[in-house]
N, C-alpha and C positions, 0 to 999 in steps of 0.2 A: 536451940533456935533463939534468935535475937528478938526480944520483946520491945516493940516500939510504941511509944505513947501516941494516941490519936491527936490530931491537930485540926484547925479549921481547913487546912489544905488537903485533908485526907482523901476527898473525892478525886482530886486530880492526881494524887501521888499513890493511890492504892496499888496500881499495877506495878509501880516501881518497887514498893515494899514487898509485894508478893514475889516478884522476880528475884529480889535479893535473898529471900528465904530459900528459894530453890538453888541459888548460886552459893549459898552459905558454906557448904562443905568444901567446895573448890576455893572459896575466898579465904579459908583458914590456912592456906599454904603460901609462903612460910608463916609460922605462927605469929611472928612479930608484926606482920602486915595487918592482921585481922583487926586489932584495935583501931588502926587508921581507917579501915573500911567501915567498921561499925560506927565510928564517930561521924564518918561522912554520910551514911544513910540516915543516921539519927538527925543530923543537922539539916539534911535535905527535907526530911519529914517536918521538921520544925519551921523551916523557912517557906517551903512550898515554892511554886513558881512566882517570880516577880510580876508585879502589876504596874500599870501606868500611873498608879498613885504613889509609887516609890520614886524619889528624886533621881536616883541613878538609872532608872529605867523608863522615865516618863515619855521618852520619844521613841521607844522601841517596844513593840508589842510582841511578846513571845507566846501569846495564846495559841498560835498555830502549832507550836512545838508541843505544848501541853495536850493538844487534841490528837496528836499522832499516837498510833499504837506503839507501845514501848517494846522493841524487839532487839535486845542486845545480840550482837553476832558473836556467839561463843565457839562456833566451829570454824576451823581453818578451811578456806576454799580458794584455790588459785584461779579458777575459771579460765584455764588454758592460756594464761598470760605468758609471754615470752620476753626475754631481754631485748629482742629486736623491737617489740612493741613499746618497751619503755624508752627506747632511744628517741621516739617521736614526741615524747612529753617534754615540757619545759625543764631544763637542766639535765635532761636524760643523756645528753652526749658529753657533758662536762666531765673532765677527769676528776673523780671524787671517790671518797670512801662512801659507798651508797648502801644504806639500809632501806629495804623495801618492805612496806607493810600493806597487805591486801585486806581490806575490810577490818583493819585494826590489828591484824596478826602478822608477825614477821615471816617473810618468805626468803629463806636462806638461798634457794636456788636462783632467785632473781637479784640478789644483792651482790655487790662486788667491791673490790678495793684496788686502787691503782698501783699499790706496792706495799712494802713493809712499813708499818708505823714506827715512829721513834720509840725507844725503850720506855716501857711503862704505860704508854697510851692505850686506852681501852675504847674501842668503838663496837658496841654490842647492843643487842636487844635488851630491853629492861627485864623481860621475862627470864632470859638466860642469866642475867645478873642476880635476879631474885632466887632462881633455882640454885645458884652457886653460893647463896647466902652471903653476898658481898657486904663487908663492913662499911664500905663507902656509901652504898645505897641505904643501908640502915641508918647511917648517921645523918643523911641529908633528905631522903624522900619524905615529902609531906611537911617539911620544916618551914618552907617559905610560902607555899600556897596551901593554906589551911582550911579554906572554905567557910570561915566563920560568918562572912558577910555575903558570899556569892553561892547560891544554891547549886549552880552548875559545877563549880569547883568541888563542892561537897559530893555531888553526884559522881563526878569523875573518880574521886577518892574511893567511893564505894565499889565501882564497877571496872576500873581500869584493869586491863590484862597485859598490855604490852606497849611498847614505844621505844624510843631511842635512849641509850645510856652512853654518854661520852665523858671520859675522864682524861684530862691532860695533866700530868704531874708537873711539879714546880720546874720552871726553866725550860720546858719542852716547847717546841714549835711544830705544829702540824702544817705542813706545806700545802697539801691538797685539801680542798674543802671537805667537810663531812656533810653528806646529803641525806636527810631523813625524808623519804618519799612515801606519802600515804595515798593509796589508790582505793577508790570505792568502785566496786563492780556490781553492787547489789541492785536488784530490780524490785525489791520488796519495800513497800511504804512502811516507814517507822523503824527500819533497820538502823541500829545505833552502834557507833564505835566510840570508845573512850580512850584515845591515845594518851599516854603519859610519858613525857620526856624529862630526863634528868641530865643536866650538863654541869660538869665540875671542872673549872679551870683554876689550877693552883697558882701560887705565887710566880709571877714573871712568865707565865705560859701564854701561848698565842694559838688561836684557832678561828677558822671561819666556818659557820654553820648555816647550811641551807635547809629550810624546812618547807616542804611543798605539799599541797593537798589538791588532788585532781580526781575526776571521776570519768568512768567509761560507760556509765549508764545514767538514766534520767529520772530515777525514782526519787520520791520525797523522803530521803533518808536524813539522818541526823549525825553530825560529827561534833563531839564534845571533848576538846583537847586541852591539856594542861602541860605547860613547859616550865620547869623550874631550873633556874640558872644560879650558880654561885661562883663569883669571881674573887680569887685571892688577891693579895697585894700586888699591884703592878701588872696584873693579867690584862690581856687585850683580846676581846671577842667581838667579831662582826657577825651579826645574825640577820639573815634575809628570809623572811617568811612570805611565801607566795600562795594565795588562796584562789583557786580557779575551779571550784566544785560546780556540780550540776545546778542549773538555774531553778530546779525544783527542790534543791537540798537546803538544809539548815546547818550553819556552821557557827559554833560558839567556841571561842578559844581564850585561854588566860595565859599570860606570860608573867611570871614573878621572878624578878632578878634581885639578888642580894650582892651588892658591890663593895668590895674591900678597898682599902686605902690605895690611892694612886692608880686604880684600875681604869681601863678604857672600854666602855661598852657602847657599841653602835648597833641599833636594831632598825630594820626596815620592814614595813608591812605593806605588801602590794595585794590589794583585794579586787578581784574582777568577777568572781563567781558567787554562787549561792543565791537563793531567793532572799534569805535573811542571814546576815553574818554580823558577828560582833567580836571584836578583838579587844580584850581587856588587858591592859599592861600596867603592872605596878613595879616600880624600881625603888629600891631602898638604898640610898647613898649613905652607907654605914661607916665610911672612913673619910679621912681628909684627902683632898687633892684629886677627886674623882672627875672624870669626863664622861658624861652620859648624853648620847645623841639618839633621839627617836625620830625616825622619818616615816611618812606614810603616804600612800597613793591609793585612792579608791576610784574605780571606773564602774559606773552603774548605768543600766538602761532598763526599759520595760518597767516592771513593778518591783525591782530589787531594792533592798534596804541594806546599807553598809554602815555599821556603827563602830567607831573607835572610842574607847573609854580608857582613860589613863590617869594614874596618880604617880607623880614623881616626888618622892619624899627625901628632902634634904635634912639629914640628921646630924651632919658634922660640917665644920667650916671649910672654906676654900674649895668648894666644889662647883662645877659648871654643868648645866643641863640645857640642851637646846632641843625643841620639838618643832618639826616642820611637817605639816600635813596638807596635801592638796587633794581636792575631790573634783571629778569630772562626771556630771550627772545628766542623763538624757531621759526621754520618755516621761513616765510617771514615777521614776525612781526617787529614792530618798537617801540622804546622807545624814549621819549624826556624828558630831564630834563633841566629846566632853573631856576636856583636859584640865587637870588640877595640879598645880605646883604647890606643895606643902613644905614650908620652911620652918623647921623647929627652932626654938629659942637659941640653941647652941650653934646653929648653922650660920654664923657670921661670915661675911665675905662671899656669900652665895651670888653666883651670876647665872640667872635662869631666863630663858627666852622661850616663848610659845607662840606659834603662828599657824593659823588655819585659813587656807584660801580655797574658794570653791568657784567652779566654772559651770554655770547652768546652760545646757544646750537646748533646753526645752522650756516652754512657759509652764509646763506641768511638773517639772522637777522641783524638789524642795530640799532645804538643808536646815537642820537645827544645830547651831554651834554654840558652845558655851566654854570658852577658855576662862580659867579661873585661877586666881592667886590667893593663897592662904598663908600669911607671913607673920611669924612670931619673933623675928629677929629684926634689929634696927639698922644694921650695916650691910645692906644687900643691894643688888642691882637686878631687878626683875621686870620684865615686860611681857605683855601678851596682846594678841589682837586677832581679828577674824575679818575676812572679806567674802562677799558673795556678789558675783557679777556674771556678765555674759561676754561673748566674743566681741572684741573691739572692732566696730565697723570701719574705723579709720585705718586700722592695721590691715584689714581685709582689702580695703580700697588701695592702700599702698602697694600690696603684693600684686593685685590685679592690674594696677597701672604699669607693672613691670612684666606683663605678659603671662602671669600665673593664673590658671583657671580658678574659679570661685571655690570648687570643691577642694582642690589641692591647697588653696590658701587657708581654708578652714582647718584642714588636717594639719598643716604646718604649725598653725598657732596652737592647736590643741596638743600636738606632739611636743611643742616647746614648753607648754605648761606642765605636762607630765614629766618632761625631762628635768625640770627643776628638782624633782625628787629622785628620779632614777640616777641622775649623774652623781648623786651623793654616795652611791654604792661603791665601795672601794675595790671589791673583787671584780676585776675587769671582765672575765668571761660571763659572770652572772649579770653584770650591768649591761653588757652588749646584748645578751639574749633577751632580757626584759625590755630593753629599748626597741628591739626589733619586734617583739610581741605586741607592744603598744601600737607601733606603726601598722603592723599587719591587721590588727583589730580595726583601726581607723579605715584602712583600705577596704575592709569588708563592708563598711557602712559609709560609703563615699559622701552621702549628703548629711552626715551627722552635724548637728549644730545649725542647720539652715532654718531660719525663721519662717514659720508658716504664715 
């Protein structure tokens, strides 16, 4: 049994530590993973839940998560899901190698592939890769997202059971996207899933990854996901993450990407669901000549909170990074954007841009935005900025003067604002589906943005 030292956060974390003790025997397989799990639960016990007094969390209160009963979903349950039902979900009809996870567990009978993968390509569940004692997994798992500073990454390390494992060998190109589909069907408050994804793209390889989180129930459950990516020299990866969980759910996710020389990494985060969501992104530009683009769109209403927190670390010279995030907020909802560009002394000739724009559709919606530059090199070109505003009445008048109704005019302007991000998605089928989804959501709320 693992002995864990008591900390000031013990009262909040007791149930987590007790659950880990019951999980311990299962956690020891394979043996090399157990030290990672032990380090994770120990670090979580040391850190406890973050508070509003901590700079990185001062706009996002996770107390509701700490107050939930902790009930990790250890048993596999399909709940009568069918492939036909999956086709109705976002990305469900796209031709893709699709790995389906129900309440955090891989469902082989729901998963599919459009054809044979190129030689050497692996698209598998992480649990299967662990059972096969894959040397690739052993080499990379837990190396990039270590949880030293983030208690939720540490908690994931302790309790993860499954997720996606994608390996693309050097020089291989995967034509069809790989879709990791996570579905929650739980009706139990506090039910928790800890998906863990590992993506390895070797030298000169190419792949598009779709990662989506949806729910078919309205419980107050908790998703705590971690995705690790490693790109070799000249690799190109486009990553599209779509989060549309229950409005009663909590979604915390971390994406840690290690980028090799001359690689190209494009990541898009589209967040529309969950009562509270936070997407933490950390990219390490570890070689020269890297292109890193991070795009994000969050649409919130009611009492939702959507938080994007990122660190883009320029460690080597001649690298470019661009971050573009747009938020559309209605009702009493809240958006949080905390972006930090970190330029190390060696990273001369860095070109980095960071922009956060927010559209408030209600007098009660709020945004806390903090774009940030931390520069230790002297030959760089770095810019950052943020805007918060409302729909332009002159633009609405212009459209109405041409015979367009007030509601349609508002929807068109909001759709155009969202389109600034969606049009950056290079995979055309995914881009078109998300564009349609945004318009359909606006159609469902025809008076969105109207001043009261």
